[in-house]
C-alpha positions as a Markdown table, in Angstrom:
| # | Residue | x | y | z |
|---|---|---|---|---|
| 1 | Met | -0.1 | -0.1 | 0.0 |
| 2 | Ser | 1.4 | 3.5 | -0.8 |
| 3 | Ser | 2.1 | 5.9 | 1.8 |
| 4 | Val | -1.3 | 8.2 | 0.6 |
| 5 | Glu | -3.2 | 5.0 | 0.5 |
| 6 | Asp | -2.0 | 4.3 | 3.9 |
| 7 | Ala | -2.3 | 7.9 | 5.4 |
| 8 | Gly | -6.1 | 7.8 | 3.7 |
| 9 | Ser | -6.6 | 4.6 | 5.3 |
| 10 | Arg | -5.4 | 6.0 | 9.0 |
| 11 | Val | -7.8 | 8.5 | 8.7 |
| 12 | Ala | -10.8 | 6.3 | 7.7 |
| 13 | Val | -10.0 | 4.1 | 10.8 |
| 14 | Asp | -9.6 | 7.2 | 13.3 |
| 15 | Leu | -12.8 | 8.5 | 11.9 |
| 16 | Phe | -14.8 | 5.4 | 12.4 |
| 17 | Cys | -13.3 | 5.0 | 16.0 |
| 18 | Arg | -14.5 | 8.7 | 16.7 |
| 19 | Gln | -17.9 | 8.2 | 15.2 |
| 20 | Cys | -18.3 | 4.9 | 17.6 |
| 21 | Leu | -17.1 | 6.7 | 20.4 |
| 22 | Gln | -19.3 | 9.2 | 20.0 |
| 23 | Leu | -22.4 | 6.7 | 19.6 |
| 24 | Glu | -23.0 | 8.1 | 16.2 |
| 25 | Pro | -26.3 | 5.8 | 14.7 |
| 26 | Tyr | -25.1 | 2.9 | 13.4 |
| 27 | Lys | -26.6 | 3.2 | 9.7 |
| 28 | Asp | -24.7 | 6.6 | 9.8 |
| 29 | Leu | -21.5 | 5.2 | 10.3 |
| 30 | Asp | -18.3 | 6.0 | 7.4 |
| 31 | Trp | -17.3 | 2.3 | 7.3 |
| 32 | Pro | -13.6 | 2.1 | 6.3 |
| 33 | Ser | -12.8 | 0.4 | 3.1 |
| 34 | Gly | -12.0 | -3.6 | 3.1 |
| 35 | Ala | -8.3 | -2.7 | 2.1 |
| 36 | Ala | -8.0 | -0.6 | 5.0 |
| 37 | Leu | -9.6 | -3.2 | 7.6 |
| 38 | Arg | -7.5 | -5.7 | 6.6 |
| 39 | Glu | -4.5 | -4.2 | 7.7 |
| 40 | Glu | -3.4 | -5.3 | 11.2 |
| 41 | Glu | -2.7 | -1.5 | 12.2 |
| 42 | Ala | -6.1 | -0.7 | 11.7 |
| 43 | Gln | -7.3 | -3.9 | 13.4 |
| 44 | Lys | -5.0 | -2.9 | 16.6 |
| 45 | Thr | -6.3 | 0.7 | 16.6 |
| 46 | Leu | -10.1 | -0.8 | 16.3 |
| 47 | Tyr | -9.6 | -3.1 | 19.0 |
| 48 | Asp | -7.6 | -0.2 | 21.3 |
| 49 | Ala | -10.5 | 2.1 | 20.7 |
| 50 | Leu | -14.1 | 0.0 | 20.7 |
| 51 | Cys | -12.8 | -2.7 | 23.3 |
| 52 | Gly | -9.8 | -1.8 | 25.4 |
| 53 | Gly | -10.6 | 1.7 | 25.8 |
| 54 | Ala | -11.4 | 3.5 | 29.2 |
| 55 | Arg | -14.8 | 4.5 | 27.6 |
| 56 | Pro | -16.6 | 1.2 | 27.1 |
| 57 | Leu | -19.3 | 1.3 | 24.8 |
| 58 | Pro | -22.8 | 0.1 | 25.4 |
| 59 | Val | -22.9 | -3.6 | 24.8 |
| 60 | Arg | -25.7 | -3.7 | 22.4 |
| 61 | Tyr | -24.1 | -1.1 | 20.5 |
| 62 | Arg | -20.7 | -2.4 | 20.1 |
| 63 | Leu | -21.6 | -6.2 | 19.6 |
| 64 | Arg | -23.8 | -4.9 | 16.8 |
| 65 | Val | -20.8 | -2.8 | 15.4 |
| 66 | Leu | -18.2 | -5.8 | 15.6 |
| 67 | Lys | -20.5 | -8.1 | 13.9 |
| 68 | Glu | -20.4 | -5.5 | 10.9 |
| 69 | Leu | -16.8 | -4.9 | 11.1 |
| 70 | Thr | -16.0 | -8.6 | 11.5 |
| 71 | Arg | -18.1 | -9.3 | 8.1 |
| 72 | Arg | -16.1 | -6.4 | 6.4 |
| 73 | Ile | -12.7 | -7.3 | 7.5 |
| 74 | Glu | -13.3 | -11.0 | 6.4 |
| 75 | Glu | -14.8 | -9.7 | 2.7 |
| 76 | Gly | -11.5 | -7.2 | 2.5 |
| 77 | Ile | -9.2 | -10.2 | 3.0 |
| 78 | Glu | -7.7 | -11.3 | -0.5 |
| 79 | Asp | -5.1 | -13.9 | 0.6 |
| 80 | Trp | -5.4 | -15.2 | 3.8 |
| 81 | Asp | -2.2 | -16.6 | 4.2 |
| 82 | Leu | -0.7 | -12.9 | 3.9 |
| 83 | His | -3.5 | -10.9 | 5.7 |
| 84 | Val | -4.2 | -13.0 | 8.8 |
| 85 | Ser | -2.1 | -13.4 | 11.5 |
| 86 | Leu | -2.8 | -16.6 | 13.7 |
| 87 | Leu | 0.2 | -15.6 | 16.4 |
| 88 | Asp | -1.9 | -13.5 | 18.6 |
| 89 | Leu | -5.8 | -14.4 | 18.9 |
| 90 | Ser | -6.1 | -14.4 | 22.6 |
| 91 | Trp | -8.2 | -11.1 | 22.4 |
| 92 | Leu | -10.7 | -13.0 | 20.5 |
| 93 | His | -11.3 | -15.0 | 24.0 |
| 94 | Gly | -10.9 | -11.8 | 26.3 |
| 95 | Ser | -8.1 | -14.2 | 28.1 |
| 96 | Glu | -4.5 | -15.1 | 27.9 |
| 97 | Ala | -3.7 | -17.2 | 25.0 |
| 98 | Val | -3.5 | -20.7 | 25.9 |
| 99 | Ser | 0.2 | -22.3 | 25.7 |
| 100 | Lys | 1.3 | -25.3 | 24.1 |
| 101 | Ser | 2.3 | -27.0 | 27.3 |
| 102 | Ser | -0.9 | -26.4 | 29.1 |
| 103 | Leu | -2.5 | -28.1 | 25.9 |
| 104 | Asn | -0.1 | -31.0 | 26.5 |
| 105 | Asp | -1.0 | -31.5 | 30.0 |
| 106 | Val | -4.8 | -32.2 | 29.3 |
| 107 | Asp | -5.9 | -35.9 | 30.0 |
| 108 | Asp | -6.8 | -37.5 | 27.1 |
| 109 | Arg | -9.0 | -40.4 | 28.7 |
| 110 | Val | -12.4 | -39.8 | 28.8 |
| 111 | Tyr | -14.6 | -41.2 | 31.4 |
| 112 | Pro | -18.7 | -41.7 | 30.5 |
| 113 | Thr | -21.0 | -41.6 | 32.9 |
| 114 | Ile | -24.1 | -43.5 | 32.9 |
| 115 | Ser | -27.2 | -42.5 | 34.9 |
| 116 | Trp | -29.9 | -45.1 | 35.0 |
| 117 | Arg | -33.2 | -44.1 | 36.1 |
| 118 | Pro | -36.0 | -46.7 | 37.4 |
């Protein structure tokens, strides 16, 4: 992406974040382009503003915006190998990332329980 497009993308993302923080009506939001949304820096900015800020958005408004935002990000991705980073997905679960060692500690045995009722 050229520096002019990059600057335009940053402006579009910043404008969108400001509109959300001002609780603009959902239908009046100026959504950034798919090309802008697929960039990791833009996604970090969006996350910090909409989910990690000191001023949380109302839950229903935030969920509605994030649902549409997720759809637009996915539509904007042309090459999943290039644009999707699987290294830090801990924010999806709202908790620390699961370490590989903790996955190895899981007991693989399954103990079925059967209850009989007379």
